[in-house]
N, C-alpha and C positions, 0 to 999 in steps of 0.2 A: 860363498853362501850356498848352502845346499837346500833346495826347495823341493818339497814333495807334493806331487799332484796325485790325487786319488780319484780314480774313475772305475765304475763297475761296468765290465764288458762281458756280457753273457754269463753273469754270475761270478766272474773273475775280478778280484780287486787288483787294479793295475797301479803300480807305483812308479812315478817318473821322478828320477833324481836329476835335477838340473844344476850343473855346476856353472855358476855365472860369475862374472867379474865384479868389481867394486862400483861400477857405474850405477848411479841411481837417478831417478827423475827428481826434478827440483822440488824443494820442500814447500815453496809458496803455493797455496791453493790455486791462485789465479793462473799459475804457469803449468798446471798439471792437466794433461789430457783435454786440451781445448776448453778448459774450465767446465768440463762435464763431470757428472758424478762418476766415480771410479766403477769399473765393471764389478758385478757381484757374482754369486755362485751359479746363477742361471744366465745363459746367454741373452743379451738384450741388444736391440739396435743401437749402434753407437752414434752419438751426436745427431739425433734426428733434426731435420730441417736445416742443418748446417752442412754436414757431410752426407748423411743418408737422407736423400730427398725423394719424395713420392714420384716426381716426374722424371727422375734420372736413374741410371743403372750404375751403381758404385761398387768397386771391388778392389782387391789388391792393395791393402793399406799397410804402412809401416811408420813407426816413430823413430827418430834419431835416438842415439844413446842417452842424450841429456833431456829428451822429451820436448825440446824446443822446436822441432820440425815434424810435420806430419805430411806424408806423401800418400796419394791414392790415385786410382784410375777412375774415370767416369766417362760414360758414353753420352756424348752431346751431338745432336744432329747426325746420329748414326755413326759417328766417328769416335773411337776411344781416344782420350787425351789424358795427360798426367797433370795433377794439380798439387799445390803445396800450401799449407797453412803454417805460419811461423809465429813464434812468440817474440815480439819486438816492442821496445818502449813500454814494457810492463802491461802489454795487452796482446791478444791474438789477432793476427791480420785476417782479412777476408780471404777465401780461397783464391789462389792465383794460378792460372794455367801456365805451366812452364814448358810443356811439349804438346804441340797440337798441329794438325795439318788438314787441309781439305782433301788431300790425296792419300795420305798414309795414316796408319793406326799406330798409336803409342800407348802401351800399358805395361802392367807388371813391374812397377818401380821397386828398386831395392838398393840400399846404400852399401858401398864397399866397407870392409872392416875399419878402415881409417876414415871413412865418410868423406873422402876427397873425390869420389866418383859416385854418380847416380846411374845405376844400370837399369835397363828396361828392354822390352822387346818391341820390334817394329817390322812392318812389311815394306819399309822404304827401300828404294833402289840404292845400290851401293854408292852411287854418285849423288844421291839425293835429288835427282832430276827426272829419272826415267819412270817407267811404269812400275807399280808396286810388285814385289816379289814374295817369296816365302818369308816367314818370320825368322829373324835373327836376333841375337842378343847384342845390344849396343850400350854405350855409355857416354855421358857428358862429364866434364870436370868442373869442380868447384873453383870459382875465381873470386877476386875481391868484390866484383860487382854482382855476383850471383852464380850463374852457370855458363859454361862455354856454349856457343851457339851451334857448332857443327858436331853432330853425333859421330862417334868413332865405333867402328865394328869391333866386336870382341875377338875376332880372328878365327882361323881355321881349326884351332884346337877345340873350339866350342861349336861353331856354326857349320851346318851342312847345306846341301841343296834342298833340304826339306825344312821342317819347322822346329824351332827351339822356343821353349816356354819358361817362364817364371824361374828365377834364380835366387839363391841365397848362399851365404858364405860361412865357412869356419873362421875362427879368429886368425888362422895362418893364411887365409885367403883362398883356400880351395873352394871352387864354385860347384854347387849342386844345382842341377837343372833337369829339364825333361826334353826329349827329342823323339821324333819319328824318323830321323835320318838313319839310313842303313836298312830300313824295312822295304819290303817289296810294295809295288803299287797297290796290290790287293789288300795290304794290311796297314795302310796309312794311319788308321785310327789307333794303332798299337804304339802309343807313346811309352817310353821307358825312362826311368830316372838314371842319370849319369853324373859323374863327378870329374873335375879337372883340377889338378894342383896348379897353383900359381908360382912359377919358378923364374926368378930373375926378370920379373916384369912381363912374363908371357904365360898364357894358359897352355898347359901341355895337352896332348891328345887325350880326349875324354875316355872314360871307361864306364861300362854299364854295370850297375849294381846287380847282385845275384837275384835268384827267384824268391828269396826271402822277402824282397820288396817288389820286384817286377813280375809281371804275368803276361799272358796273351791278351790282356785287356789294356785299358787306358790308365796310366799312372803319370801324374804331372803335379805341378804346383807344390814343389817340395820345399819345406823349411828345415834346415839343418841347424842344430844347436851350435853355438860358438865353439864348444869343446868337442863337438862331433860325437856326442854320446847318444843321440837319438835323432830320428827324422819324423816329421809329420808331412803327409802328402795326401792329395786327392786321388781317388780311384773310382772308376766305373766298373764294378764287378758284380757278378751274380751273387745273390744272397745278401746284398747290402740293404740299408734301410731306405735309401732313396736313389735318385738318378745318379748322384755323385756323393760319395761319403769321404770323410777324413779318416785316415789310418795312421797308426804310429808304429815305428820299429825302433827298438833299442839296440844298442851295440854291445857286444860281449866285451869282456876284459881284453880279449885279443883283437878287438876292432872289427869283428864280423857282425853284420846286421842279423838280428834275430827276426823270426817270422812276424810280419806285420799284423797288427790287430786293429779291427774296427774300433773307433773311439767311443762308440755307443750312443744311446739315445739322448744323453745330455747334450751332445754336440750335433749329432746327425739326425735329420728328419727325412720326410718323404721328398723334400726338395733337393737342392744341389748345394753342397758345402764345398768350398775351395779356398785357395789363397790364404794359408795359415801363416801366422806370425806371432812370436812370443817376444815381449818387451825385453830390453837389455837386463833389467833387474829380475826377470823371471816371474814377475807378479801377475801379469795379465796376458791372456791369449786372445788374439784378434783373428777373425776369419770372415769370409764372405758367404752370403747365402741369398740366392735368387735376387740379386740386384741391390742388396743392402750390406753394410758392414756391421758385424756383431762383435761384442766384446764379452769376456767372461773372466772371472778371477781364476788364477791357476792353482790356488790352494784353499 
């Protein structure tokens, strides 16, 4: 399926061609999008009073490929945790917390391409007992009962002595993420987007993307399309519309990233936009803004 998304960016008509697989969300109305009205052409708060609640800060949302699972992060009692809502027994469950701690933070959930792992970031100690540390990328594994209890660190190909944030995957398993590892102490805020191929069950040493995407400023929260033909990410740059904007970079036919463009005022505001995610069928674009989750139609 080739899906075109049209956006006006500084007077330029931007066409996004998304090559997506045959996965589709279920046809039954009650099983689609938490039984909410599908997102329309203007971004709207998604699932108000169920997911996006006035007294909580929600962000970092994803749907499984079949649309039967919805994961997101929420700050409760000043601690980020990860929750899940599932379609079971012909109805949607109430939100269930699957990762939480009084000591550590858990956020930025994302499913692996085969959906057998749930990845996330956390400042937990490597042994899960000591003082919190920098943020690493971790995962838990799907079991017959739900999810494994003990998180597994994604390894040295990904994680450094500094912070790693928000990951997403190509269909082959290459991970895209952001990190300030490798920067000097004076430039810890300079997060860059990196990628790491997944070879024989191990993430290889990550590589930094070019300056078509990265800059001397903050780039993070990257969503890569399954076919690796475009990236959407958050950046804090001079000349943006707000404190944090979403940018998009297409890849050339030879696989090189083209110069990233601001996604414009339909998406970005004077606030902070981050945590982008496009559904498996390419129909809907979800992102976070100032403590709520928003959805918008992609075409």
